[in-house]
C-alpha positions as CSV (number, residue, x, y, z in Angstrom):
1,M,39.8,-105.1,-23.7
2,V,41.7,-101.9,-24.6
3,E,40.9,-100.2,-28.3
4,Y,43.3,-98.5,-30.6
5,K,43.2,-97.6,-34.0
6,Y,45.7,-98.5,-36.7
7,G,45.5,-96.5,-40.0
8,E,41.6,-96.5,-40.7
9,K,41.2,-99.8,-38.6
10,E,39.9,-100.1,-35.3
11,Y,40.8,-102.9,-32.9
12,T,40.5,-104.2,-29.5
13,Y,43.0,-106.2,-27.7
14,R,43.3,-108.0,-24.4
15,A,46.5,-109.7,-22.6
16,L,46.1,-113.4,-22.6
17,C,49.4,-114.0,-20.4
18,D,52.0,-112.1,-18.6
19,F,55.0,-114.1,-18.9
20,L,55.1,-114.4,-22.8
21,F,53.0,-111.2,-23.1
22,I,50.7,-112.8,-25.8
23,V,47.6,-110.8,-26.7
24,E,44.4,-111.4,-28.6
25,L,43.9,-108.9,-31.1
26,K,40.4,-108.4,-32.7
27,H,39.6,-106.2,-35.9
28,K,36.5,-104.2,-34.3
29,H,34.0,-104.7,-37.0
30,S,34.9,-107.8,-38.5
31,H,35.1,-111.6,-37.1
32,Q,39.1,-111.4,-37.9
33,R,41.2,-112.2,-34.9
34,Y,44.8,-112.7,-34.3
35,L,47.3,-114.0,-31.5
36,V,50.2,-111.7,-31.0
37,N,53.3,-113.1,-29.3
38,C,55.0,-109.8,-28.6
39,E,58.6,-111.1,-27.2
40,M,58.7,-113.4,-30.3
41,K,57.5,-110.7,-32.6
42,K,55.2,-112.9,-34.4
43,V,51.5,-112.9,-35.2
44,V,48.9,-115.6,-36.4
45,E,45.6,-115.1,-37.6
46,M,43.1,-117.3,-35.6
47,V,39.9,-116.6,-37.1
48,D,39.7,-114.9,-40.7
49,G,37.5,-112.0,-41.7
50,S,34.7,-114.3,-42.9
51,G,34.8,-116.3,-39.4
52,Y,36.4,-119.4,-40.5
53,V,39.0,-120.7,-37.9
54,K,42.5,-121.0,-39.1
55,I,44.8,-122.6,-36.3
56,F,42.7,-125.2,-35.5
57,A,41.6,-128.6,-37.9
58,H,39.2,-131.1,-37.9
59,E,41.3,-133.3,-35.5
60,D,41.2,-130.6,-33.2
61,V,37.6,-131.3,-32.5
62,D,36.2,-134.5,-31.2
63,F,32.9,-135.0,-32.8
64,S,31.8,-137.9,-31.2
65,A,31.7,-135.7,-27.9
66,V,29.6,-133.0,-29.5
67,G,26.4,-135.0,-29.4
68,D,23.3,-133.8,-31.3
69,M,24.5,-130.6,-31.0
70,G,22.4,-128.3,-33.7
71,H,25.2,-126.4,-35.0
72,V,27.7,-129.3,-35.6
73,A,27.9,-128.4,-39.4
74,Q,29.9,-125.4,-38.5
75,L,32.3,-127.1,-36.6
76,K,32.9,-129.4,-39.5
77,L,33.6,-126.4,-41.7
78,L,35.4,-124.7,-39.0
79,Y,33.3,-121.9,-38.8
80,A,33.0,-119.4,-36.1
81,P,30.1,-117.2,-36.6
82,Y,30.2,-116.2,-32.9
83,G,33.5,-115.9,-32.0
84,I,36.1,-117.8,-30.4
85,F,37.3,-116.5,-26.9
86,V,40.6,-117.6,-25.4
87,S,40.2,-117.2,-21.3
88,G,43.7,-116.2,-20.8
89,F,46.8,-118.4,-19.6
90,N,47.3,-119.8,-15.9
91,D,50.5,-120.6,-14.6
92,D,50.8,-124.0,-16.0
93,G,50.7,-122.4,-19.5
94,I,47.0,-123.7,-20.1
95,S,44.0,-122.0,-21.3
96,V,40.3,-122.7,-22.0
97,V,39.4,-122.0,-25.7
98,R,35.5,-121.4,-26.2
99,W,34.3,-121.4,-29.6
100,G,30.8,-120.4,-30.2
101,V,28.6,-122.0,-32.8
102,G,25.0,-121.3,-32.1
103,G,23.1,-118.3,-32.0
104,V,23.5,-115.4,-29.4
105,G,21.7,-115.4,-26.1
106,R,20.3,-112.8,-23.8
107,F,23.3,-111.4,-22.6
108,G,25.5,-111.5,-25.6
109,S,26.9,-114.8,-25.3
110,P,26.5,-117.7,-28.0
111,T,23.9,-120.4,-26.8
112,E,25.8,-123.1,-28.2
113,Y,29.5,-123.8,-27.9
114,V,32.3,-126.0,-27.4
115,D,35.4,-125.8,-25.5
116,A,38.8,-127.2,-25.5
117,F,42.3,-126.6,-23.6
118,V,45.0,-125.4,-25.0
119,D,48.9,-124.9,-24.1
120,I,50.8,-121.6,-24.7
121,D,52.0,-122.9,-28.2
122,F,47.9,-123.2,-28.9
123,Q,48.5,-126.7,-29.2
124,V,45.3,-128.6,-28.3
125,L,45.4,-130.5,-25.3
126,L,41.7,-131.4,-24.8
127,L,39.7,-131.4,-28.2
128,F,37.0,-129.1,-28.6
129,Q,33.8,-130.7,-27.5
130,L,30.9,-130.4,-25.1
131,M,32.4,-130.0,-21.9
132,G,29.7,-128.4,-19.3
133,D,32.2,-127.1,-17.0
134,P,35.7,-126.9,-18.6
135,F,36.8,-125.5,-15.0
136,C,36.1,-128.3,-12.9
137,E,39.1,-129.9,-11.4
138,G,39.0,-133.4,-13.1
139,V,39.1,-132.0,-16.8
140,Y,41.8,-129.4,-16.0
141,N,43.9,-132.0,-14.6
142,K,43.4,-134.4,-17.8
143,A,44.4,-131.1,-19.6
144,L,47.5,-130.9,-17.7
145,R,48.5,-134.4,-18.2
146,L,47.9,-134.0,-21.8
147,K,50.1,-131.2,-21.8
148,Q,53.2,-133.4,-20.9
149,E,52.5,-135.9,-23.7
150,L,52.2,-133.2,-26.6
151,L,55.8,-131.6,-26.0
152,D,56.9,-132.8,-29.8
153,K,54.2,-131.4,-31.7
154,K,55.0,-128.1,-33.8
155,P,54.1,-125.1,-32.0
156,I,52.2,-122.2,-33.9
157,W,54.9,-119.8,-33.0
């Protein structure tokens, strides 16, 4: 994370990938997060200042796969009180997105969360759900197959 100041506001940012140079920009004292495609000079609000998710919709959540999660109401409201974390894109142009919906645990991470896979245009490949280990090979391969099927969806950029 790199910190910088723009006017009176403080931000942190981190690069999510090198090949298109997309960064995640977070207002330091707010829930607000942005995605910035430096190459295309485009900015998309990911989470607003109140913590509501702007780039994902109800259709991006597999409500049948969140089980009896205690904070499913926050998913239905598209609310991310504990943030959304984009892990960074690999060479296939796929990333895991973790949406924190439960309280903060001992090491500052959410106690309940759902994961999804997205492509470089933030199209959801594998819906938000309880995944256990999203980095296991079988789950990743499924997301990679789904990426090929979603080429006709409209990108956020």
